[in-house]
N, C-alpha and C positions, 0 to 999 in steps of 0.2 A: 541569690548570689552569696557566696561564702565571705568570711571576713578577709580583708586585704592585708598583704604583708607591707613591709617598708615601701614607700613610694619610690618610683624610679628617679624622680628629680632629686630626692633626698640622698640617694645613693651617689648620684653624679656629684652633688655638692660636697659630699664627704670625701669622695675620692679625690676631687681637686684640691680640697683643703689639705688633706694628708699629703698629697703630692707637693703642694706649695710649701709646706712646713718641713716635711721629711727630706725632701731632695736637697736643699741647701745644707742641712745639718749632716746628712750622710756624706755629701760631698766634702765638706770641710773636714769631717773626721778622717775620710780616706786620704785626703791630701796631707794632713798633719802627720798621719802614720807613715805615709811614704817619705815625706821630708825627714822626719826623725830617724827613719831607717837609712837615711843617706841617699835616697833616690833623687835623680835629677829633677828639676821643676817641670821640664817638659813631660816627663813620665807621669807626674802627679797630675799635671793638667789633662793628659790623655785619659787616665784612669777616671778623673772626675767627669769627663765627657762621656765616657762609656756608661757610667752609672746614670747620668742624666738621660742618655738615649735609652737605656734599658727601662727606666721609669716611665719615660714618654711612650715607649712602645707598648708597655703593660696597659697604660691608660688608654691608648688608642684601640688595643685589642678589646678592652672592655667595652669601649664605645660601640665598636663594630658588632660585637656579639649581642649586646644588650639593647641597642637602640637602632642602628642602621639596618641590619638585616630584618628584624621584625617589622620596621617601617616599610621596607620594600614589599614584604609579604602582604601587609595590609593594603598597600597601594594597588598591588596586582589584583587582590581580592575585590577592592572597590570598583576597578575597571571592569571585572568579570560581572559583577552585579548590575553595573550601569549598562552592560551590553545584553543583559537578560539571562546570563548563565548562572542559574541558581542551584546547580546540582553539587556544589562543594561546600566545605565548612572547615573551620579551624579546629585543631584539637587542643582545648584548653582544660586540662584536668583540674587545675586550681588557679585562681585569680591571685597574682602575686604583685602586679604593678599596673600602670595605666595602659600599657600596651596589651596586656591580657585582657583588661576590661573592655578595650576597643575590639579586640578579636571576638570576645563573647558578644558584644553589642551587634557586631556584624553578623554573627551567626543567628542571633535573634531576629534581626531584620530580615535576613534571607528567608528564615522560616515564615515570617509574616508575608513577605512578598510572594512566596509559594502559595500560601493559603489564599491571598488575594487573587493571584492569577487563577487558581482553581475556582474561586468563587465567581471570577468574571467569565470563565468558561461555562460554569453552571448557569449563570444568568443568561448567557447568550443562547444556551440550549433551551432554557426555559422560554426566552423570548421567541425562539423559532416554533416552539410547540404552541405557544399562545397564538402567533401569527398564522398558524395552519388551521386554527379553529374558525368555522364558518360564522359564528356568532361574535358580537362584540363582547370583549372581556377586559376588565379594569381592576386593579388591585390598589386600594387606598390604605393609608395608615389611619390610626385611630383619630387623628385631627381632620381627616377628610382630604388629605393631600395625595395625589396620584403617585405611586411609586413604580407601577408597571401597567402598560396598556398594549393591547395587540394592534396589528395594523388595521384590522376591520373597524375597531372603535375610532381611530384616527381618521380613516376614510369617511365614516359616517358624519364625523363632526368637521370635516374639511381641514384638519390639521396637518402639519408637516409630517411626512413619512418617517423621517429620521428621528426627530425629536418626539413627536406625538404629544400626548397629554401629560407626560411625566412632569411633576412639578406643580401642576395646576391644582387649585383646590375646588371644592364643591361650589364655591361662590362664583367661580368662573364657568364651571360646567353646567350647572343648573340654576344659577342666579341667587342662591340662598346658601349661606355659609354652613348652616346646620339645619337642613330641612327635617321635618317631622319624621319621615320615613327612615332617615339615617339614625335618629335617636332611637326609634323603635328597633331598628336592626341592632344597634349597640346593646340595647337592653334584652331583646329576646334571642338575638343570635341568628335569626333567619328573617329572609325577606322573600315573598312569594308572589310572583307575577303582579308587581306594581307598575303601573303606568306612570313613567317619569318623563318630564319634558327637558331634554338636553338642549343647550344653547350651541349651535355650531358657530364656526368662525364667521360665516356668511350665510344669510338666508333666514328663514323662519325656524322656530324651535321644532325639534324632532321629537315625536312621542315614541318612547321605546318601552316595551314590556320587559321589566327587569326583575330578576331573582338574585339573591345574594346570600352570603353566609359570613359569620364572624369567625376569625381565627384568634385563638387566645395562645398566650405563652405558657411556660411550664408553672407560673405562679397564678395562672387563671386570669391575667390581665389582658384586656383587648389589645391586639396588636395591628391586625390587618382586617380589611373588609374586601372580600371578593365579589364582584358584581358581573353577571352575565345578562346581556341585553340584546333584544332583536327589534328591528324597526317595526312598528305597529303596522305599517303599510304592507310589509312583507307577509305578516301574519294574516292581514285581511285578504291578501292575494292568495295565500295558501288555503285559507278557508273557502274562498270562492272557488278555487280549483277543486277542493273536496266536495263542495256542494254540486258542481258541474259533474264530477265523476259519479256521485251518488245519483244524480238525475239521469245520466246515461245508463248507469247500472240498472236503475229502476225501469227505464224504457226497454233495456235489453230483457229483463225479467218478464215484462208484460208482453214483448214480442214472443219470447220463448213460450210463455203460457198460453198465448193465443194460438201459436202454432201447435202447441201440445194439445190444446183442447179441440183443434180442428180435426184431429185424427179420429176416425170412427171407432177404432178398436180401443178397448180399455188398456191403458198403459200406466204403470207406476214405477216409481224409483225407490228402491229399498236400500236401507243401510246395511252395513255388514252385520249388525246385530238383529236384523229382520224388521226393523221399524220402517214404516212407509214415510218417506221423505217428501214425495210429491205424487199427485194423481191428476189425470186429465179429466175433462167433463165426462167422457163415456165411463171411466172407472168410478167417478163419483155418482153418476146415475145408476150404476149397476150395483154397487156395494155400499152406497150411502155417502153423504156429504162429509162425514167426520172420519174419513180414512186417515188422513195425515196424523201421525203420532201413534197409531195402532200397530201391533204386530201383524205381519202378513197372514199368518195362519189363523189368527183370530178374526181378522176382517174378511178373509176369502172363504175360509172353510168352517169358521165357528169352532175351532179346535184350541186346546189348551197348550199344545206342543206342535213341534215341527211335523209337517206331513210326511207320509211315507213316499219316497220317490220325489222329493221336493227338487224341482229344477234349479231354483235359486241356491239351494244347498249344494247341488252338484256343480254349479258355476263357481261358488265360493271355494270348493274344494279343489277343482281342476283349472280354474282361471280361464275357462273356455265357455263359449255359449253352448247352451243346451236347449233341446226342445223335446217336449213330451205332449201326449195327447190323453185326455181324460174323457170318459163318457159320463155325461151328467143328464139328469132329468129324462131318463129313458133313452131315446135315440140321439139326443144331442151330444156332439163332440167338440170339445174345446182344445185348441192347441195352445200351450203355454211355452213361450220362448224366452229365455233368459240371456242377458248379455252383460259382461263385466265391464265397469268403468274403472281403468287402472290409473293410479297416480304416476308421478315421475319416477319412482323407485320400483315400480311393478306392484305395489300394493293394491288391493281392491278398495276403491273409495266408495263405490256404490254398485247396484245391480239393477239393470233395467228389466222390468218385468211386462211382457207383452202378451195379452190373451186375445185370442181370435176364434170366432165361431167357424169351424170347418166342416159342419155337418153336411152341407149341400155338396161340397167338394168330395167329401168322402162317399157320399151317396152316388155321385156321378162316377167316382173312381170304382165303387163297387159295381155299378151297372156296366161300366166298361169292362172291368175285370171279368164279371160274370159272363158278358157277351163274348169277350175274346175267349175265355175257357170253353164256353158252349161251341162257338164256332170252330175253335181249334179241334175240339173233341170230334165234332161232326166231319171236319175235314180229313182227319187222320185216316179213317177207314178207306173213303174213295181215293185219297192220295196214295195210300199204299197199294191199292188195286191198280191205279193208273200207272205207278212206277214199275209194279211187278209186270204188267202186260207190256209195258214198253220196253223193259229189258228183255222179256221173252221174245217179243217180236224182232228186236234188234239182233238177238242171237240167232233166230231162225233165218232172218233175211241174209245175215253173214254167212250162215253155214249152208243154206240150201239154194238161195236165189242168186247170190253174188257169183258163184262159180259158173252158173249157166249164162251169165251176161258177157263172158269173155268175147263172144263172137257177135254180140249184139252191136247196133249202131252206136256211134260215139254219143249221140244226144241221149239215147237210153241210158248208157253208162253214167253219164253226167248227172242226169235226173235221179238215177238210183243212189249215187253218192251224195247228192243233195239231201236225199231222204235220210240216209244214214247220218249225216252231220246234224240234221235237225232233231232226229231222235236222240243222239248224244247230248244235244243241248237240252232237249226235254228231261233227260235223266239228270243232268247237272242242276237244272233249275228245280227239279222235283225234289232233289236232295236238300237244296237250299230252302225250299219251302217247308220240307219236313223239319229241318233244324229250327226254322222260325216257329212252327207249331210247337215243337218240343220246348223251345225258350219261353214261349207264351204260357205254356202249361206249368213250367218250372216256376216262372215268376208268379203266376197265379196262386200256386201252392204256397210259395213263400210269403207273399202278401196275406193269404188267408190264415197263415199259421199252421198249415196242414203237412209241411215237410217235416219228416223226422230224421234226425241226424243220428248216425251210429257212431257215437263218441268213443274215443280210445287214444292210446299213444300212437303218434305218427312219427316215423323216423324222417327228419327233414331232408337228409341227404338223399334217401330213396325217393322222397316226393319230388325233389328237384330234378334228379337224374331222370325220373320217369317222365316228367313233363318236357324235358329237353329232347328225350328219345321220341316222345309222341309228335313233336314238331319238327323233328330232323329233316323230313323231306321238304318242309317249307323253306326253312333257312339255308339248306343246301342248294336247292334249286336257284335261289337268289344270289348265291355266292357270299353269304353273310358269315361272319365269325361269331361263334357262341362261346362265351366265357362263363366260368362258374367259380365263385369265391365263397367258401364255406369254412368255418372253423373246424379244427380237427375233431374237437369234442363238442359237437353241437347237441344240446339237450332235446329230448323229444318233445314235440308239440302235442297239445290236447285238441282232438277234433275229429271230424269225420274224413278219413284219407281220401275217399273218392270225390267229396265235394271240394276239398282243398286242392286236389289235383285239378278238378274242373276250373277253379279259379286260376291257378297257375298256368294251365294250358291256354285259358282265354287271354290272359295278360301277354304271354308269349306270342300267341297268334296275332294280336293286335300290334305288338312291337315289330314282328316280321312284316306285317302288312304295310306299315307305314315307314319302313326303313329301307332305302334302295341300296346303300352301301354303308359299310362300317361294321360295327360290333354290337352285339346284344349281350348284356352281362346280367346274370343272376347272382345276387350277393345275399348272405344271410348273417345275422348277428343277434346276439342276446341283449335285451333292454329290460333289466329288472325282472319282473315276473312274465315278460312276454318274449316271444321269439319274432323278429322281424325279418321279412323277405322283400327285396328290392328287384324290380325288373327295369333295367336302364337300356335305352336304345339311343342311337345316334341319328334318328330320323328327322322328319320335318318339323316336329314340335307342335304345340298347341297354342293358338292365340290366347293372350291374357283374358280377353272378354269371354272366351268360351271355357275356361278352366272351371268355373263354378257349375257348369252345366254337363260335364262329361259323363256323370253318373245318373243322368235323368233318362227315363224310358224313351225309346224311339228318337233319341237325340244323337245326331252325328255332326261332327265339326265340318263346316263348309270347306275348310282348307284340306281337310282329309279326303273329301269326296272327289277332288279333281284327278282325273286319271286313274281312279281305282274303283274297284268293284265294291258297292255298298254292302254293308253287313245288315243285320237285323236292327241294330240299335238297342239290343236288350242284354248284350253280353256283360257290359260293365254294371248296369242296374242289378243283374243276377249275382254278380261277384259282390257287390256291395251288400245285398241282403244276406248272402251266405256268410260273409265275414261278420256281419252284426250278429247272426245266429251263434257265431263262435265267441261272442263277447270281445271281439277285436275291433280294429280301426283299419280303414283303407282310404288312401289319399293319392293325389298326383302333383308333382312338381315338374314344370315344363318351361323351357325357353325356346321361343319360336326360332326355327332354323338350326337349333342345336340339339334337340332331342327331348325325351321325356323320361321321367321315372315314376312308375307305379309301385306304391309300398302298401304292404298290409302287415297286420300283427295278429298273432293268435296266442293263446295262453300256453305257458310251459307246463308239461305233465308233472314235473317235480315241484311245482310252486302253487298247486291248486289250493292248499290250506291257506298259505300266505295271501293269495288273492282274495279268498273268502273273508279272511280276517281283515284285510285292508278295507273291504267294502263295508263291513261292520263298524270299523273304527274310523270312518271318514268324519272330519271335524264338523261340528254343528255350527250355528250362527254364533258370532262373538257375543259373549255376555249371556247366552241362554243357558 
């Protein structure tokens, strides 16, 4: 505060003294001058009165300006402060008197009250934050007196929720005014998991596991101690829950391992880097008891690097299950199937590796395929003869015998017509048997790897239009609508045009067979390095439990058989093998009662180099 000028009271005293002395003198001089000038006495008295009134008015104006008005301002400001309105202040450029000093004091008091109100708000916020903590928290000063405590601490000690432990010392809380652990905390600055017995308001002492820290001021002197405590009984309960959970986990692991070991086939679980994480009893018996922790290629094949055609590597790259077969130890055949175990975000957490000896299955299939191929081969010649003679006899009867029976008895004509109908059925069934023989031979060639494809560029639009034209009689007879949706610039596919046409005609024929009303749609689009073709129908659909089996040999869906002529059950398996030879994929999506969509992909003719490069650049195991 700057140096003060003359005091207000001194000014007032001087003004009154000057008025008391100067007013009579000035009045007397004025009257003497007026009387000497010959003025009447009443005029002199009036002049004296005017002079006295002017002096009194000047003194009054001085008091109003310097005393009454500032006092009213101060009173109004005091009323505002009393009502909590702290957003105003006096403009006091320089302290000249007591009123200016009073105004400045009011300004300083208002600023202090603002800081106090903000501190109160901050303390309330801090108290709310502390009350939200699940653990007991208490703040003590350097003498061990509580300054802050949260609701949890008060509840555990049975204290009043409003007042809590504030103001209580360590002597009340723990029974000792300065316990050893508190002195250690003041010296070291840290307290870690100390078991302290707090004395509640009622009942037995509570053992609480307590940790704390010392807070120092800017000069390094201890100011506060912050303690965080939890009831030891709660910790014991949590430990017991943890032990129970670990016990249940161990039981689950034992159950899983027993279930794992009960499987006859060798099964292992591989990490993304190729390490073996788990192995069942069959795997340990086949490859040794120390499988876990080894690289899969080292444990299974005694190699120093990833095996060629590794199914686990394929599963890691595509995130889909993979199955391959290897011939080992002469004629023994092993099927290796891998399945991805995905995390929540779709990342591969592990890969299940399943090995199975399929030697007997393959031998039986080879015997069956050989038998079917031999029988089909032997059936083709007599079947061709039977169909030829049946067709020739049917033509002869129709041309030479039927005209002669116009005058024959009615029974003769009916019998003759029955013979003609039976011969036509023989022709139809003979054609069906011929298709079955051809399908069996084709499938035998495919499975034996003896079918050679004539690869080249295939125009997709011509392929689709040709298949639609080849089946036009079928869908027109049933009154179905055929739709085609292809891009204007569809790239050429890479494959055997005749075999791809066989696949598409087979899919269209199946769609027509199982669709009574509605539309059959053929669509095509480009997907990366592949061309995709979809055949969608609005037929009866396929039951969900039959979907995995639609591509099996001699397998027909029971729902499809009702009221319809059975096929050979080899069309879809042949389609699957043909698409596999084209390095493509074939699958089906279906909703029962709404229809089915058969889809397949083949390579693009203009992306063969990129496809071969992608095969070479497929990622290896992580970290290898």
